[in-house]
C-alpha positions as CSV (number, residue, x, y, z in Angstrom):
1,X,148.6,90.8,89.4
2,X,146.2,93.4,90.5
3,X,144.2,92.8,93.4
4,X,140.3,93.0,93.5
5,X,139.5,95.0,96.5
6,X,136.0,95.3,96.0
7,X,136.3,98.8,97.9
8,X,133.3,101.0,96.7
9,X,133.0,103.6,99.6
10,X,129.8,102.7,101.6
11,X,128.4,100.3,99.4
12,X,127.4,97.1,101.7
13,X,129.2,98.6,104.6
14,X,128.9,97.3,108.1
15,X,130.3,99.1,111.1
16,X,133.6,97.2,110.9
17,X,134.1,98.1,107.3
18,X,133.5,101.6,108.0
19,X,136.1,102.0,110.7
20,X,138.4,100.1,108.9
21,X,137.8,102.2,105.8
22,X,137.9,105.9,108.0
23,X,141.1,104.7,109.4
24,X,142.8,104.8,106.3
25,X,145.3,102.2,106.7
26,X,147.3,102.1,103.4
27,X,148.6,98.6,103.5
28,X,144.8,97.2,103.7
29,X,142.5,96.7,101.2
30,X,138.7,95.5,102.1
31,X,136.8,92.6,100.5
32,X,133.5,94.7,101.0
33,X,131.2,91.8,99.9
34,X,132.9,89.4,102.0
35,X,133.2,91.7,105.3
36,X,129.3,92.7,104.8
37,X,128.4,89.1,105.7
38,X,130.3,89.2,109.2
39,X,127.8,90.7,111.9
40,X,130.4,90.6,114.6
41,X,134.0,89.5,115.4
42,X,134.5,86.4,117.5
43,X,138.3,85.9,116.5
44,X,141.0,87.0,114.4
45,X,142.9,84.5,111.7
46,X,145.6,85.6,109.9
47,X,146.6,83.4,106.6
48,X,149.1,83.7,103.7
49,X,151.4,81.5,101.9
50,X,154.9,80.5,102.9
51,X,157.0,83.8,103.4
52,X,154.2,86.1,103.4
53,X,155.0,87.8,106.6
54,X,152.7,85.8,109.2
55,X,155.6,85.1,111.6
56,X,157.0,88.6,111.9
57,X,153.4,90.0,112.6
58,X,152.7,87.3,115.0
59,X,155.9,88.5,117.1
60,X,154.6,92.1,117.0
61,X,151.0,91.2,118.0
62,X,152.7,89.0,121.1
63,X,155.0,91.7,121.9
64,X,152.0,94.1,121.8
65,X,150.1,91.9,124.0
66,X,152.5,92.5,126.8
67,X,153.9,95.8,125.9
68,X,150.8,97.7,124.8
69,X,148.1,98.6,127.9
70,X,145.5,98.7,124.8
71,X,146.2,94.6,124.3
72,X,147.2,93.8,127.7
73,X,144.9,91.1,129.2
74,X,142.5,91.3,126.1
75,X,144.1,89.2,123.6
76,X,145.1,85.4,123.2
77,X,147.9,84.7,120.7
78,X,147.8,80.7,120.5
79,X,151.1,79.2,119.5
80,X,151.2,76.8,116.4
81,X,151.6,73.5,117.1
82,X,153.8,71.4,114.8
83,X,155.0,67.7,114.4
84,X,157.7,68.5,111.5
85,X,161.1,68.6,113.0
86,X,162.3,72.3,114.3
87,X,163.9,74.4,111.8
88,X,166.3,77.4,112.7
89,X,163.7,79.8,112.2
90,X,161.0,78.6,114.3
91,X,160.8,81.1,117.1
92,X,158.9,81.1,120.6
93,X,155.4,81.3,118.6
94,X,155.8,77.6,117.8
95,X,155.3,74.5,119.9
96,X,157.1,71.3,118.8
97,X,155.2,68.0,119.5
98,X,155.4,64.3,118.4
99,X,152.5,62.9,116.5
100,X,151.6,61.1,119.8
101,X,151.4,64.2,121.7
102,X,149.7,65.9,118.9
103,X,146.9,63.2,119.0
104,X,146.7,63.8,123.2
105,X,146.4,67.2,122.4
106,X,143.5,66.8,120.5
107,X,141.8,64.1,122.1
108,X,142.0,65.9,125.5
109,X,140.6,69.3,123.7
110,X,143.9,71.1,124.0
111,X,143.6,72.6,120.4
112,X,142.1,75.5,119.7
113,X,141.9,75.1,116.0
114,X,143.3,72.2,113.8
115,X,143.0,70.5,110.5
116,X,145.2,68.3,108.1
117,X,147.2,70.0,105.3
118,X,148.2,68.6,102.3
119,X,152.0,68.9,101.2
120,X,154.3,68.0,98.5
121,X,153.7,64.3,96.9
122,X,150.0,64.4,98.2
123,X,151.5,63.6,101.8
124,X,149.5,65.2,104.8
125,X,150.4,66.8,107.8
126,X,148.4,67.9,110.6
127,X,148.4,71.3,111.9
128,X,146.6,72.8,115.0
129,X,147.1,76.0,117.3
130,X,146.5,76.1,120.7
131,X,143.2,76.7,122.6
132,X,142.7,80.4,123.4
133,X,142.4,82.0,126.8
134,X,138.5,82.0,127.5
135,X,137.3,85.9,127.8
136,X,140.0,87.1,125.5
137,X,140.0,88.2,121.5
138,X,141.6,85.1,119.7
139,X,144.3,86.0,117.3
140,X,145.1,83.0,115.2
141,X,148.1,82.6,113.0
142,X,147.1,79.8,110.5
143,X,147.6,78.6,107.0
144,X,145.6,78.7,103.7
145,X,143.6,75.6,104.5
146,X,141.7,78.0,106.3
147,X,140.6,79.5,102.9
148,X,141.1,76.6,100.5
149,X,139.1,74.0,102.5
150,X,137.4,75.6,105.3
151,X,135.2,72.6,105.9
152,X,138.2,70.7,106.9
153,X,138.6,72.8,110.0
154,X,138.0,71.7,113.1
155,X,135.9,72.6,115.3
156,X,133.6,74.4,112.5
157,X,132.4,76.9,114.9
158,X,136.0,78.2,115.4
159,X,135.3,80.0,111.8
160,X,131.9,81.6,112.7
161,X,132.1,85.2,113.0
162,X,136.2,85.1,112.3
163,X,137.4,88.0,110.4
164,X,140.0,86.4,107.9
165,X,143.0,88.5,107.1
166,X,144.8,87.2,104.1
167,X,148.6,88.2,103.7
168,X,149.4,89.0,100.2
169,X,153.3,88.9,99.0
170,X,154.1,88.4,94.9
171,X,155.4,84.8,94.9
172,X,158.7,85.9,93.2
173,X,158.9,88.1,96.5
174,X,158.2,85.0,98.6
175,X,160.8,82.7,96.8
176,X,163.1,85.7,97.8
177,X,162.4,85.5,101.5
178,X,162.1,82.0,101.8
179,X,165.9,82.0,100.7
180,X,167.0,84.1,103.2
181,X,164.7,82.9,106.1
182,X,165.4,79.0,105.3
183,X,168.5,78.4,103.0
184,X,168.8,74.6,104.6
185,X,165.3,74.0,103.4
186,X,166.4,74.6,99.5
187,X,169.2,71.9,100.0
188,X,167.2,69.3,102.5
189,X,164.0,69.7,101.1
190,X,164.0,71.0,97.1
191,X,160.4,69.2,96.8
192,X,158.9,71.1,99.9
193,X,159.9,74.3,98.3
194,X,158.9,73.6,95.0
195,X,155.5,72.7,96.6
196,X,155.3,76.0,98.8
197,X,156.2,78.1,95.6
198,X,153.8,76.1,93.4
199,X,150.6,77.1,91.5
200,X,148.6,75.3,94.3
201,X,150.1,77.8,97.0
202,X,150.2,80.9,95.3
203,X,149.9,83.8,97.2
204,X,146.5,85.0,95.6
205,X,144.8,81.8,96.6
206,X,143.9,83.9,99.8
207,X,141.5,86.2,97.7
208,X,138.0,84.5,97.4
209,X,137.8,83.7,101.2
210,X,139.6,86.6,103.1
211,X,137.5,89.7,104.5
212,X,140.8,92.0,104.5
213,X,143.7,91.4,101.9
214,X,147.1,92.9,103.5
215,X,149.7,94.0,101.0
216,X,153.2,93.2,102.5
217,X,155.4,94.3,99.8
218,X,157.3,97.0,98.4
219,X,156.6,100.5,99.7
220,X,153.6,99.1,101.8
221,X,155.8,96.6,103.8
222,X,156.8,99.6,106.7
223,X,153.1,100.0,107.5
224,X,151.8,96.7,107.6
225,X,152.9,95.9,111.3
226,X,151.3,99.2,113.0
227,X,148.1,98.9,110.1
228,X,147.6,95.2,111.7
229,X,147.9,96.6,115.3
230,X,145.4,99.1,114.5
231,X,143.2,96.7,112.5
232,X,143.0,94.5,115.8
233,X,142.0,97.4,118.0
234,X,139.4,97.8,115.8
235,X,138.3,94.2,116.0
236,X,138.3,94.2,119.5
237,X,136.0,97.0,119.8
238,X,133.4,94.9,117.8
239,X,134.1,92.0,119.9
240,X,133.8,93.6,123.2
241,X,130.7,95.1,122.0
242,X,129.5,91.3,121.4
243,X,131.1,90.0,124.5
244,X,128.6,92.2,126.2
245,X,125.6,90.1,125.1
246,X,124.8,88.7,128.7
247,X,124.5,92.3,130.1
248,X,120.5,92.9,130.7
249,X,120.1,95.7,127.9
250,X,121.4,93.4,125.4
251,X,119.6,90.0,125.9
252,X,116.5,89.7,123.4
253,X,115.2,86.7,125.6
254,X,114.6,85.5,129.5
255,X,116.5,82.0,129.9
256,X,115.7,79.4,132.6
257,X,117.8,76.1,133.5
258,X,116.6,73.3,134.6
259,X,118.4,70.1,135.8
260,X,117.0,66.9,135.0
261,X,115.0,64.7,137.5
262,X,116.9,62.3,139.5
263,X,118.7,60.1,137.2
264,X,120.0,56.1,137.5
265,X,123.4,57.4,137.8
266,X,122.6,59.6,140.6
267,X,120.9,57.0,142.6
268,X,123.8,54.6,142.0
269,X,126.3,57.3,143.1
270,X,128.4,57.0,139.5
271,X,129.5,59.6,137.5
272,X,128.1,59.2,133.9
273,X,129.6,62.1,131.8
274,X,130.6,60.5,128.8
275,X,127.7,60.9,125.5
276,X,128.9,57.0,124.9
277,X,127.5,56.0,128.4
278,X,124.8,59.0,128.9
279,X,123.0,59.6,125.6
280,X,121.2,55.6,125.4
281,X,121.2,54.8,128.9
282,X,120.9,55.9,132.5
283,X,117.6,58.0,132.3
284,X,115.8,59.0,135.0
285,X,114.1,57.2,138.3
286,X,110.5,57.5,139.3
287,X,111.3,60.2,141.7
288,X,113.2,62.1,139.0
289,X,109.8,62.0,137.2
290,X,107.8,63.5,140.0
291,X,110.6,66.1,140.3
292,X,110.0,67.2,136.7
293,X,106.1,67.1,136.8
294,X,106.7,69.4,140.5
295,X,108.9,71.7,138.3
296,X,106.3,72.0,135.3
297,X,103.5,72.9,138.4
298,X,106.1,75.4,139.6
299,X,106.6,77.4,136.3
300,X,102.5,77.4,135.6
301,X,101.6,78.6,139.2
302,X,104.5,81.4,138.4
303,X,102.9,82.7,135.3
304,X,106.1,81.5,133.0
305,X,105.1,81.4,129.5
306,X,107.4,78.9,128.0
307,X,108.1,79.7,124.5
308,X,111.0,77.2,123.6
309,X,112.4,74.4,125.0
310,X,116.0,73.0,124.6
311,X,117.6,69.9,126.0
312,X,121.1,67.9,126.5
313,X,120.8,64.7,124.2
314,X,121.6,62.5,127.3
315,X,118.6,60.2,128.1
316,X,118.1,61.3,131.2
317,X,117.4,65.1,130.3
318,X,115.4,63.8,127.1
319,X,113.2,61.6,129.4
320,X,113.0,64.8,131.9
321,X,111.9,67.1,128.7
322,X,109.3,64.5,128.4
323,X,108.1,64.7,131.6
324,X,107.8,68.4,131.7
325,X,106.4,68.9,128.5
326,X,103.4,66.8,129.2
327,X,102.8,67.9,132.7
328,X,103.2,71.5,131.9
329,X,101.2,71.2,128.5
330,X,103.9,73.0,125.9
331,X,102.8,71.6,122.5
332,X,106.1,72.5,120.8
333,X,109.0,70.2,120.2
334,X,111.9,69.7,122.3
335,X,115.3,70.8,120.4
336,X,118.4,68.4,121.4
337,X,121.4,70.4,121.7
338,X,125.1,69.2,122.3
339,X,126.1,72.5,123.9
340,X,123.7,71.4,127.1
341,X,125.4,67.8,127.4
342,X,127.3,66.8,130.1
343,X,130.4,68.1,131.4
344,X,133.1,64.9,130.6
345,X,135.0,64.3,133.6
346,X,137.3,61.9,131.4
347,X,139.0,59.3,133.6
348,X,136.5,59.8,136.3
349,X,133.6,58.2,134.2
350,X,131.9,55.2,135.7
351,X,133.5,55.9,139.1
352,X,132.1,56.7,142.5
353,X,130.7,60.6,142.6
354,X,132.9,61.3,145.2
355,X,135.7,62.0,142.5
356,X,134.0,65.0,141.2
357,X,135.4,66.7,144.1
358,X,138.9,66.2,142.6
359,X,137.8,67.9,139.7
360,X,136.4,70.9,141.6
361,X,139.2,71.4,143.3
362,X,141.4,71.7,140.5
363,X,138.9,73.9,138.9
364,X,139.2,76.4,141.4
365,X,143.2,76.7,141.2
366,X,143.2,76.6,137.4
367,X,140.4,75.4,134.7
368,X,143.1,73.9,132.5
369,X,144.4,71.7,135.5
370,X,141.1,69.4,134.6
371,X,142.8,68.6,131.4
372,X,145.3,66.4,133.6
373,X,142.2,64.0,134.2
374,X,141.3,64.2,130.4
375,X,138.2,65.9,131.5
376,X,136.5,68.7,129.8
377,X,137.3,72.0,131.5
378,X,135.0,74.5,132.8
379,X,136.2,77.0,129.9
380,X,135.4,74.3,127.3
381,X,131.8,74.3,128.9
382,X,131.6,78.2,129.4
383,X,132.3,78.3,125.5
384,X,130.0,76.1,124.1
385,X,127.0,77.5,126.3
386,X,128.1,81.1,124.9
387,X,127.6,80.0,121.6
388,X,124.3,78.2,122.0
389,X,123.1,81.7,124.1
390,X,124.4,83.6,120.7
391,X,122.5,81.4,118.2
392,X,119.1,81.3,120.5
393,X,119.6,85.1,120.7
394,X,119.4,85.2,116.8
395,X,116.4,82.5,116.6
396,X,113.9,84.2,119.2
397,X,113.1,87.4,120.4
398,X,110.9,88.2,123.3
399,X,110.5,84.6,124.5
400,X,111.4,82.3,127.7
401,X,113.6,79.8,126.7
402,X,114.1,76.8,128.7
403,X,117.5,74.7,128.8
404,X,117.0,71.2,130.5
405,X,120.7,70.3,131.4
406,X,122.8,69.1,134.0
407,X,124.0,70.5,137.2
408,X,127.6,71.4,136.4
409,X,126.4,73.0,132.8
410,X,123.6,74.5,134.3
411,X,126.1,76.6,137.5
412,X,128.7,77.3,134.6
413,X,126.0,78.8,132.5
414,X,124.8,80.9,135.6
415,X,128.2,81.7,136.0
416,X,128.7,83.0,132.8
417,X,125.2,85.3,133.4
418,X,126.8,86.7,136.5
419,X,130.4,87.3,135.1
420,X,131.8,84.7,137.9
421,X,134.7,83.0,136.4
422,X,133.9,79.3,135.4
423,X,136.2,77.7,137.6
424,X,134.3,79.4,140.7
425,X,131.1,77.7,139.6
426,X,130.7,75.8,142.7
427,X,132.1,77.9,145.5
428,X,130.2,81.1,143.9
429,X,126.9,79.5,142.3
430,X,124.6,77.5,144.8
431,X,124.4,73.6,143.6
432,X,121.8,73.1,141.0
433,X,119.5,70.4,142.3
434,X,117.6,67.5,140.4
435,X,114.4,69.0,138.9
436,X,115.2,72.4,140.0
437,X,114.1,75.3,137.9
438,X,116.5,78.7,138.0
439,X,116.7,81.7,136.0
440,X,120.2,82.7,134.6
441,X,120.4,86.3,136.1
442,X,122.4,88.5,133.5
443,X,124.9,91.0,134.5
444,X,122.9,94.2,135.7
């Protein structure tokens, strides 16, 4: 089968496409029309049918992440999380879990990408990839659901600006590889084998949705690993350029953060961090209303011209935004953004506020420890704030943007702008007080 590569030189090329073409990687063919729509790279996702070579490339990338100085500390290769029984050919890139453990990982935010794939006979099987390390380029090794049914992938944001690399191996060659790799599968699960080699799972299914096609067969096969490592280096260049978003030279707008006024939860000394409780209840007190009016007066007296206001959907932030808007005289609408909602403190929901410190202590040791309390990690919050700023940078130009949010979220946002680890926000960033207006100072 001929591969439609769409490689008209220079036509519709962006910076990454040009770099790939000039690198002259023999095993690669660029889907120029697809790649031209990718303005920046936030991750790399490898897809391909069974026995197309994903595991071989994944092992090479993992080895390079520890042995090659160019990759060390700069890429994150999450393991696949599987619920099926372990097989003899499963390597260290696979993490086996029970169905219940998978659900817990999902609920606790431990998966960076997940979905449901349809198998033989119409049965379904959950799949997931562990959450990548924040601050590193994620390299995911997924399956064809990414291109067959991208709408089913969660979180949907993971596909935004993802460079999708499709591995193509002729179906007859895939069958031979599968026989060598997993001979027991042909005996124990012939129905599954038939499905993996069926028309629904044919190798060419990757063509429409991939940015890059990799010819992993014949004379090209020996070039695939070195070409893939070079491709990742080029993707890293694009990602690193984009990751410098928060430098003063890159930002198009000025960003201010405002913590909501004193809330009923603050007054009662309880933790209300879940949307189930905070969106429709626990608004601001009379003192909180006065704090927001004062914040608006401060903004006006300092000559701050606000061009856009975004707010957490929690009631205490919506009410705060209303008070600020009226006192300031802002005639635009306040746009709710879930990225600004309170950090979820998990099992401490509804308990006394002194329990915050338990999570903060864990943050400083390792942000991932917060998951032990079923709480959202500081890296999770940093990730959603980063995505929001990137979105706003595309929407606004030369404006002052006000973000009305919560203490932890505002402090973590400031940590991002200052280049401080998110887990150190409570020791490196001054506490954001109720009604306090603060500028998010970028890295100079």
